[in-house]
C-alpha positions as CSV (number, residue, x, y, z in Angstrom):
1,M,4.8,-42.9,27.8
2,Q,6.2,-40.0,25.7
3,K,5.5,-42.0,22.5
4,K,2.0,-42.7,23.5
5,E,1.2,-39.1,24.4
6,S,2.8,-37.9,21.2
7,E,0.5,-40.2,19.2
8,N,-2.5,-39.0,21.2
9,L,-1.5,-35.4,20.6
10,L,-1.3,-35.9,16.8
11,K,-4.7,-37.7,16.7
12,D,-6.3,-34.9,18.8
13,I,-4.7,-32.2,16.7
14,L,-6.2,-33.7,13.6
15,R,-9.6,-34.2,15.2
16,Y,-9.6,-30.6,16.5
17,V,-8.9,-29.1,13.0
18,P,-12.6,-29.0,12.1
19,V,-13.3,-27.2,15.4
20,K,-11.2,-24.3,14.2
21,V,-11.7,-24.7,10.4
22,L,-15.4,-24.1,10.7
23,P,-15.3,-20.9,12.8
24,A,-12.4,-19.6,10.6
25,F,-14.5,-20.2,7.5
26,S,-17.6,-18.6,8.9
27,G,-15.5,-15.7,10.1
28,L,-14.0,-15.3,6.7
29,I,-17.5,-15.3,5.1
30,T,-18.7,-12.8,7.7
31,I,-15.8,-10.4,7.1
32,Y,-16.1,-10.8,3.3
33,I,-19.8,-9.9,3.4
34,L,-19.7,-7.2,6.0
35,T,-16.9,-5.3,4.2
36,R,-19.2,-5.2,1.2
37,I,-22.5,-4.1,2.8
38,F,-21.1,-1.8,5.6
39,S,-19.5,1.5,5.2
40,L,-16.1,2.0,6.9
41,E,-17.8,3.9,9.7
42,I,-20.4,1.1,10.4
43,F,-17.8,-1.6,10.2
44,A,-15.7,0.4,12.8
45,N,-18.8,0.4,15.1
46,Y,-19.1,-3.4,14.5
47,T,-15.5,-4.0,15.5
48,F,-15.9,-1.8,18.5
49,I,-18.9,-3.8,19.7
50,M,-17.2,-7.1,19.1
51,A,-14.1,-5.9,20.9
52,S,-16.2,-4.8,23.8
53,I,-18.0,-8.1,23.9
54,L,-14.7,-10.0,23.8
55,I,-12.9,-8.0,26.5
56,T,-16.0,-8.0,28.8
57,S,-16.5,-11.7,28.2
58,Q,-12.9,-12.6,28.9
59,F,-13.0,-10.6,32.2
60,I,-16.1,-12.5,33.5
61,S,-15.4,-15.9,32.0
62,G,-11.8,-16.2,30.9
63,W,-11.0,-18.1,34.0
64,A,-13.5,-20.9,33.2
65,N,-11.5,-22.9,30.7
66,S,-8.3,-23.0,32.7
67,S,-10.1,-23.7,35.9
68,V,-12.1,-26.6,34.4
69,I,-9.0,-28.2,33.0
70,Y,-7.0,-27.6,36.2
71,F,-9.6,-28.7,38.8
72,Y,-11.8,-31.1,36.9
73,P,-11.9,-34.2,39.2
74,H,-10.0,-37.2,37.9
75,S,-12.6,-39.5,39.3
76,D,-14.7,-42.3,38.0
77,Y,-17.7,-41.1,40.0
78,E,-20.2,-39.1,37.9
79,N,-21.6,-37.2,40.8
80,E,-18.3,-35.6,41.6
81,N,-18.0,-34.3,38.0
82,D,-21.6,-33.1,38.1
83,E,-21.0,-31.2,41.3
84,F,-18.0,-29.5,39.8
85,K,-20.0,-28.6,36.7
86,K,-22.9,-27.2,38.7
87,N,-20.6,-24.9,40.7
88,I,-18.8,-23.6,37.6
89,I,-22.2,-22.9,36.0
90,L,-23.5,-21.1,39.0
91,I,-20.5,-18.9,39.3
92,Q,-20.5,-18.1,35.6
93,L,-24.2,-17.1,35.7
94,G,-23.6,-14.7,38.6
95,L,-20.7,-13.1,36.8
96,L,-22.6,-12.9,33.5
97,F,-25.2,-10.7,35.3
98,I,-22.4,-8.2,36.2
99,G,-20.8,-8.4,32.8
100,S,-24.1,-7.8,31.0
101,L,-24.6,-4.6,32.9
102,V,-21.1,-3.4,32.2
103,L,-21.3,-4.2,28.5
104,F,-24.7,-2.6,28.2
105,L,-23.4,0.7,29.7
106,I,-20.2,0.6,27.5
107,V,-22.1,0.2,24.2
108,Y,-25.0,2.5,25.1
109,F,-22.9,5.4,26.3
110,T,-20.6,5.1,23.3
111,L,-23.1,4.6,20.5
112,S,-26.3,5.9,22.1
113,D,-28.3,3.0,20.7
114,L,-30.5,1.0,23.1
115,W,-31.3,-1.8,20.7
116,L,-27.6,-2.4,19.8
117,S,-26.7,-2.4,23.5
118,M,-29.4,-5.1,24.2
119,I,-28.3,-7.3,21.2
120,S,-24.7,-7.0,22.3
121,V,-25.6,-8.3,25.8
122,I,-27.6,-11.2,24.2
123,L,-24.7,-12.2,22.0
124,M,-22.2,-12.1,24.9
125,L,-24.6,-14.2,27.1
126,F,-25.0,-17.1,24.7
127,Q,-21.4,-17.0,23.4
128,T,-20.1,-17.3,27.0
129,L,-22.3,-20.2,27.8
130,V,-21.3,-22.1,24.7
131,N,-17.7,-21.5,25.4
132,L,-18.1,-22.7,29.0
133,F,-19.6,-26.0,27.8
134,Y,-16.8,-26.3,25.2
135,S,-14.3,-26.3,28.1
136,F,-16.0,-29.3,29.6
137,L,-16.0,-31.2,26.3
138,Q,-12.3,-30.3,25.8
139,T,-11.4,-31.7,29.2
140,E,-13.3,-34.9,28.5
141,R,-11.8,-35.0,25.0
142,R,-15.3,-35.2,23.5
143,I,-14.2,-33.7,20.3
144,R,-17.0,-35.1,18.2
145,E,-19.6,-33.1,20.1
146,Q,-17.5,-30.0,19.8
147,I,-17.3,-30.5,16.0
148,I,-21.1,-30.9,15.7
149,S,-21.8,-27.9,17.9
150,T,-19.3,-25.8,16.0
151,L,-20.8,-26.9,12.7
152,I,-24.2,-25.8,13.9
153,Q,-23.0,-22.4,15.1
154,S,-20.8,-21.7,12.0
155,G,-23.5,-22.9,9.7
156,F,-26.3,-20.8,11.2
157,Q,-23.9,-17.8,11.3
158,I,-23.2,-18.1,7.6
159,I,-26.9,-18.5,6.7
160,G,-27.8,-15.5,8.9
161,I,-25.1,-13.3,7.4
162,V,-26.0,-14.3,3.8
163,F,-29.7,-13.6,4.6
164,C,-28.8,-10.1,5.9
165,F,-26.7,-9.5,2.8
166,Y,-29.8,-9.8,0.6
167,Y,-32.5,-8.4,2.9
168,F,-31.0,-6.2,5.7
169,K,-28.0,-4.4,4.2
170,N,-26.3,-1.8,6.4
171,I,-28.3,-2.7,9.5
172,L,-25.8,-3.6,12.2
173,S,-28.3,-4.7,14.8
174,T,-29.6,-7.4,12.4
175,I,-26.1,-8.7,11.8
176,L,-25.5,-9.0,15.6
177,F,-28.9,-10.7,16.0
178,A,-28.0,-13.3,13.3
179,I,-24.7,-14.1,15.1
180,S,-26.6,-14.4,18.4
181,L,-29.0,-16.8,16.9
182,S,-26.2,-19.0,15.7
183,Y,-25.0,-19.3,19.3
184,I,-28.5,-19.9,20.6
185,T,-28.9,-22.9,18.3
186,S,-25.5,-24.2,19.3
187,L,-26.4,-23.9,23.0
188,F,-29.6,-25.8,22.3
189,Y,-27.7,-28.7,20.9
190,L,-25.3,-28.8,23.8
191,L,-28.1,-28.8,26.3
192,K,-30.3,-31.3,24.5
193,F,-27.7,-33.8,23.2
194,C,-24.5,-33.4,25.3
195,D,-25.8,-34.2,28.8
196,F,-25.7,-30.6,30.0
197,K,-29.4,-30.0,30.3
198,K,-29.7,-31.8,33.7
199,I,-26.8,-30.0,35.3
200,F,-27.8,-26.6,33.9
201,S,-31.3,-27.1,35.2
202,I,-30.1,-28.0,38.7
203,A,-27.7,-25.0,38.7
204,I,-30.6,-22.6,37.9
205,L,-33.3,-24.2,40.1
206,R,-31.1,-24.8,43.1
207,P,-28.8,-21.8,43.3
208,K,-28.2,-22.1,47.0
209,S,-26.4,-25.4,46.8
210,V,-23.0,-24.0,46.0
211,N,-19.9,-25.8,47.3
212,L,-18.2,-22.8,49.0
213,K,-14.9,-24.6,49.4
214,L,-14.8,-25.6,45.7
215,A,-15.9,-22.1,44.7
216,K,-13.1,-20.6,46.8
217,D,-10.5,-22.9,45.1
218,I,-11.9,-22.0,41.7
219,F,-11.7,-18.3,42.4
220,N,-8.2,-18.5,43.9
221,F,-7.0,-20.1,40.7
222,G,-9.4,-18.5,38.3
223,L,-9.3,-14.9,39.3
224,P,-5.7,-14.4,38.2
225,I,-6.6,-16.2,35.0
226,C,-9.5,-13.8,34.6
227,I,-7.2,-10.8,35.1
228,W,-4.7,-12.3,32.7
229,F,-7.4,-12.8,30.0
230,F,-8.7,-9.3,30.4
231,S,-5.2,-7.8,30.3
232,T,-4.0,-9.7,27.3
233,Q,-7.2,-8.9,25.4
234,F,-6.9,-5.2,26.4
235,Y,-3.4,-4.8,24.9
236,S,-4.4,-6.9,21.9
237,I,-7.6,-5.3,20.8
238,G,-8.2,-2.4,23.3
239,D,-6.9,0.0,20.7
240,R,-10.3,-0.2,19.0
241,I,-12.0,1.3,22.0
242,L,-9.3,4.1,22.0
243,F,-10.0,4.7,18.4
244,K,-13.6,5.4,19.3
245,F,-12.6,7.5,22.3
246,F,-10.3,9.7,20.2
247,N,-12.9,9.7,17.3
248,I,-10.3,8.2,14.9
249,S,-11.7,6.6,11.8
250,F,-8.9,6.7,9.1
251,N,-7.8,3.1,8.3
252,V,-9.6,1.7,11.4
253,G,-12.0,-0.4,9.4
254,N,-9.1,-1.6,7.2
255,Y,-6.9,-2.5,10.2
256,S,-9.8,-4.2,12.1
257,A,-10.9,-6.2,9.0
258,F,-7.4,-7.5,8.4
259,R,-6.7,-8.3,12.0
260,D,-10.0,-10.2,12.5
261,L,-9.3,-12.1,9.3
262,A,-5.7,-12.9,10.4
263,V,-6.7,-13.9,13.9
264,G,-9.4,-16.3,12.5
265,L,-7.2,-17.9,10.0
266,S,-4.2,-18.2,12.3
267,G,-6.5,-19.7,14.9
268,F,-7.2,-22.5,12.4
269,L,-3.5,-23.3,12.4
270,T,-2.6,-22.8,16.0
271,M,-5.7,-23.6,18.1
272,P,-5.9,-27.3,17.2
273,I,-2.4,-27.7,18.6
274,L,-3.2,-25.8,21.7
275,L,-6.5,-27.4,22.4
276,A,-5.0,-30.9,22.0
277,S,-1.8,-30.1,23.9
278,H,-3.2,-28.4,27.0
279,P,-5.1,-31.4,28.5
280,I,-2.1,-33.7,27.8
281,I,0.3,-31.3,29.5
282,M,-1.9,-30.9,32.5
283,K,-2.3,-34.7,32.7
284,L,1.5,-35.2,32.5
285,Q,2.1,-32.6,35.1
286,K,-0.4,-34.1,37.6
287,S,0.8,-37.6,37.1
288,G,4.4,-36.5,37.9
289,E,5.9,-37.4,34.6
290,E,9.4,-36.2,33.7
291,K,9.5,-32.5,33.0
292,K,11.7,-33.2,30.0
293,I,8.7,-34.8,28.2
294,I,6.6,-31.6,28.7
295,E,9.5,-29.4,27.8
296,N,10.1,-31.2,24.5
297,L,6.4,-31.0,23.7
298,L,6.4,-27.3,24.3
299,K,9.5,-26.7,22.3
300,R,8.1,-28.7,19.3
301,N,4.9,-26.8,19.3
302,I,6.7,-23.5,19.4
303,N,8.9,-24.5,16.5
304,I,5.9,-25.7,14.4
305,I,4.1,-22.4,15.0
306,T,7.3,-20.4,14.2
307,T,7.7,-22.3,10.9
308,V,4.1,-21.7,9.9
309,F,4.1,-18.0,10.8
310,T,7.4,-17.5,9.0
311,G,5.8,-18.8,5.8
312,I,2.7,-16.6,6.3
313,L,4.9,-13.5,7.0
314,F,6.9,-13.6,3.8
315,F,3.8,-14.3,1.7
316,I,2.0,-11.4,3.4
317,C,5.0,-9.1,2.9
318,I,5.1,-9.8,-0.8
319,F,1.5,-10.5,-1.8
320,G,-0.5,-9.2,1.2
321,D,-2.2,-6.3,-0.7
322,K,-3.4,-8.7,-3.5
323,I,-4.7,-11.2,-1.0
324,L,-6.6,-8.5,0.9
325,I,-8.2,-7.0,-2.2
326,L,-9.3,-10.5,-3.2
327,V,-10.9,-11.2,0.2
328,V,-12.3,-7.9,1.4
329,G,-12.0,-5.5,-1.5
330,S,-9.9,-2.5,-2.4
331,N,-11.7,-0.2,0.1
332,Y,-10.1,-2.2,3.0
333,L,-6.6,-2.2,1.6
334,L,-3.7,-2.0,4.2
335,D,0.0,-1.5,3.7
336,N,1.9,-4.8,3.4
337,I,4.3,-3.9,6.2
338,L,1.5,-3.1,8.6
339,M,-0.1,-6.4,7.7
340,G,3.3,-8.1,8.5
341,I,3.4,-6.4,11.9
342,I,-0.1,-7.6,12.7
343,I,0.9,-11.2,11.7
344,A,4.0,-10.9,13.9
345,T,1.9,-9.7,16.8
346,I,-0.4,-12.7,16.5
347,Y,2.6,-15.0,16.4
348,F,4.0,-13.7,19.7
349,A,0.5,-14.0,21.2
350,A,0.4,-17.7,20.0
351,I,3.8,-18.7,21.4
352,A,3.1,-16.9,24.7
353,M,0.6,-19.7,25.4
354,Y,3.4,-22.2,25.5
355,I,6.1,-19.9,27.0
356,Q,3.9,-19.3,30.1
357,K,2.9,-23.0,30.6
358,G,5.4,-23.4,33.4
359,L,3.5,-20.8,35.4
360,E,0.1,-22.0,34.4
361,V,0.3,-25.7,35.1
362,N,2.1,-25.1,38.4
363,G,-0.7,-22.8,39.7
364,R,1.4,-19.6,39.5
365,T,-1.4,-17.8,37.7
366,S,-1.0,-14.8,40.0
367,I,2.4,-14.1,38.3
368,M,0.8,-14.4,34.9
369,S,-1.9,-11.8,35.9
370,K,0.7,-9.4,37.2
371,L,2.9,-9.6,34.1
372,S,-0.1,-9.1,31.8
373,L,-1.4,-6.2,33.9
374,L,2.1,-4.6,33.6
375,V,2.1,-5.0,29.8
376,A,-1.5,-3.7,29.5
377,F,-0.5,-0.6,31.5
378,V,2.5,0.0,29.3
379,S,0.4,-0.5,26.2
380,L,-2.3,1.9,27.5
381,L,0.3,4.6,28.2
382,L,1.9,4.2,24.7
383,N,-1.4,4.1,22.9
384,L,-2.7,7.2,24.8
385,S,0.5,9.0,23.8
386,L,0.8,7.9,20.2
387,I,-2.6,6.8,18.7
388,K,-4.0,10.3,18.5
389,K,-1.1,11.4,16.4
390,F,-0.1,8.3,14.4
391,G,-3.4,6.4,14.4
392,V,-3.4,2.8,13.2
393,N,0.4,2.8,12.6
394,A,0.9,3.4,16.3
395,A,-1.6,0.7,17.3
396,C,0.2,-1.9,15.1
397,V,3.6,-1.1,16.6
398,V,2.4,-0.9,20.2
399,G,0.5,-4.2,19.8
400,L,3.7,-5.9,18.5
401,G,5.8,-4.5,21.3
402,S,3.3,-5.4,24.0
403,N,3.0,-9.0,22.9
404,F,6.8,-9.3,22.5
405,L,7.3,-7.8,26.0
406,Y,4.9,-10.3,27.5
407,V,6.8,-13.3,25.9
408,I,10.1,-12.0,27.3
409,L,8.7,-11.6,30.8
410,A,6.8,-14.9,30.7
411,Y,9.9,-16.8,29.5
412,F,12.0,-15.3,32.4
413,Y,9.5,-16.3,35.1
414,S,8.6,-19.7,33.6
415,K,12.1,-21.1,33.2
416,K,12.1,-21.9,37.0
417,Y,9.5,-24.6,36.2
418,F,10.2,-25.6,32.6
419,K,13.5,-25.0,30.9
420,L,12.9,-24.5,27.3
421,S,16.1,-25.0,25.4
422,L,15.0,-23.0,22.4
423,N,17.0,-23.0,19.2
424,F,17.6,-19.3,18.7
425,S,19.7,-19.8,15.6
426,F,16.6,-21.3,14.0
427,Y,14.5,-18.2,14.9
428,L,17.2,-16.0,13.5
429,K,17.2,-17.9,10.2
430,C,13.4,-17.5,10.1
431,L,13.7,-13.8,10.7
432,S,16.3,-13.6,7.9
433,L,13.8,-15.2,5.5
434,V,11.2,-12.6,6.4
435,G,13.8,-9.8,6.0
436,I,14.5,-11.1,2.4
437,A,10.7,-10.9,1.7
438,V,10.5,-7.3,3.0
439,Y,13.5,-6.3,0.9
440,V,12.0,-7.9,-2.3
441,N,8.6,-6.2,-1.6
442,E,10.3,-2.8,-1.3
443,Y,12.8,-2.9,-4.2
444,F,11.3,-5.2,-6.9
445,E,8.2,-4.9,-9.0
446,N,8.4,-7.9,-11.3
447,E,5.6,-10.3,-10.3
448,L,7.2,-13.4,-11.8
449,F,10.4,-12.7,-9.8
450,K,8.4,-12.3,-6.6
451,Y,6.8,-15.7,-7.2
452,F,10.2,-17.2,-7.8
453,I,11.5,-15.7,-4.5
454,C,8.5,-17.1,-2.6
455,F,9.3,-20.5,-4.0
456,I,13.0,-20.2,-2.9
457,L,12.0,-18.9,0.6
458,T,9.5,-21.8,1.0
459,S,12.2,-24.3,0.0
460,M,14.7,-22.7,2.5
461,L,12.1,-22.8,5.2
462,I,11.5,-26.6,4.7
463,F,15.3,-27.0,4.8
464,I,15.9,-25.2,8.1
465,S,12.8,-26.6,9.9
466,T,13.2,-30.0,11.5
467,E,9.5,-30.4,12.1
468,L,8.6,-29.4,8.6
469,K,11.1,-31.8,7.1
470,I,9.6,-34.7,9.1
471,I,6.1,-33.8,7.9
472,V,7.3,-33.5,4.2
473,K,9.2,-36.8,4.5
474,K,6.1,-38.6,5.8
475,I,4.0,-37.1,3.0
476,I,6.6,-38.3,0.4
477,I,6.7,-41.8,1.9
478,S,2.9,-42.0,1.9
479,C,2.8,-41.0,-1.7
480,R,5.3,-43.6,-2.7
481,I,3.4,-46.3,-0.9
482,Y,0.1,-45.2,-2.5
483,F,1.5,-45.0,-6.1
């Protein structure tokens, strides 16, 4: 059973790669173009709007994906699945109405722009519906449809952004409209070709036919997930709202540009693993399989992510400024150490998704929500105390500390369900490699020497990582067979 699920996991990870590669690529193109047509001030407004959309959207829809995977009926009867989908859609539409009003007020009273407020609501509306349908496709492991829909969305986004680059420079509302249009076309494909049109129509035309018992079960599980999503997003990107509140602009565009870029590219590396693993873990848990199988799967995923991020960290610490200039230009340059802190923050956020699995799959989502609320409150207090004086530097450090604190708390409460025998000596070795990179960046100027050090560090990383050695070994064997 373990071997079979491992094979399925590997296949799904490889199939999910395009699902994350395409948005990462379109995100990279978007940031590349926006940093060249927007001033730092307008780009800061763009990041404020996108952060507001993300936080509001997570608050009203963050529960959906986990609820779908947790409750989706394991039945061969199509009508039961349709009933579940209909109820999820009805609940989502109701919450979207509330979220749209909240988002409109946030953007309008902050930027005093009616048109931007309306476009922001439209973007959130279609983005939320697309993500909801993706959760159904993920549960049914219909990866092909996800790839096509993602290709449509990413393709139209790139076309729209490039069009704005030539004809609507420095007009933020047009950029937001172009991104909204990409989600509208993606939603059209999902409704027309992925069997969602019938269910969506029934949900709209017959809104009184809600299964109250199912809705109650969904809310009991999903509301804590909703709070968890909102809290984690708040202590991850809520600082952008505080920047606007305190009227801080120095380095905000630089910080936001790099963080968005880093999140997008790291998502390409981490999300295929998570998207493929989660349904398998839920299936193993519900079927009563040995916990050891799940524990080994979680441990392996954490080690793979740690290995990847270690490599990213020492490259960023040494060559981060050159990479950033190449991608977004010198105007958006950020200190290498700050970039390393941001990457480390994203790393802790990524492994937290596995550390907390014991709570998540056992329905202890209320504990997750309480822990995330506690961390969000601590983050808010620290940011209110430090951001006004230290600006972006404080936001970076507080973000790192908040995500690390959540990992520690989640590990402590999750070990009751899954005992992850983590190899801490491996993590210390990875940390040592990053420390060497920081030292080289601070005290050596010779570029050739830095390239040599990166080669040595990469070789050492392969040597200490069991997972990476297995991958490299398989590549070597494949090459020998081929040649």
